[in-house]
Phi, psi and omega in degrees: 000140180260134185233139176244156176230124177257130177237121181267129179241146174208107180055052182248017186306319183289344182264356186252124172257104184305322180298316179293317178301309183298312181303322182275320183296326179294347177275352182248063184291341181273354178250141170264132183243135177237117173273131174244114177269111185269072175054047178294144180261354178259205182270017181305312182301317180297315180296316179296324177296319177300315181295314181298323178295329183269347183240119183296334184263015181243133174243160180229130173243125177255122177263125186279336179236129184306130180241166173293162178301320180298315179294322178293320177297316179298320178298317178296320180294317178298317178299310182295323180295324180283335185262326185234157175264082185262148176267331181203157182224128172264151179221154176207139175253127181295337178294335184263004182267146170270104184257009179303133179078324190248334180067185181285338178300326178293329176298315180295317176303317182295319177298316179297312183296334185244021185298325178295318178295321178295316179297327183267003182307121169046042190296335178290331182294327187261012176291152177104184185287135180267131174255157191305320184275356185284350183300325179290332178283342183257022180262150179212151178287120181298314183293317179299319179294313182296331176297332182280344182284149176276085182227152178252050180267123184300322180296314179292321177300321177294323178292324178298325181281342183292145179273357180286000000 
């Protein structure tokens, strides 16, 4: 099964270490990753472009007018659906994460550490023939799913404590 991960960014330039992102993303060859830059006014788009250029499994969608997180996720899903033959898509918005102590670099570490679980998410549900519009039905919140796993990941533990 092919799985995509959409990560929504908005003015996160100071939270992204391109070296850490690149070093970790190249370890997740079985996942397709789509960065969606939601009209950032800082250097987020530039940094994400550097990462996407260096990682074969990363795509970048730039939204020119700020959208809701749901609309940004849908834009990423439509892009990924048109480009890849995916069975399911996980999504996460950096705006909804508790990044205290760990930053966004911990999100990338967490994806790498849990890539097998992400790939195996609910795999029985998505068996059978895929129809074109079903990609939205096969989407799931990455953070909500990772919170349910029995893991001792500090980043996920912090998300469990978050009131968001």
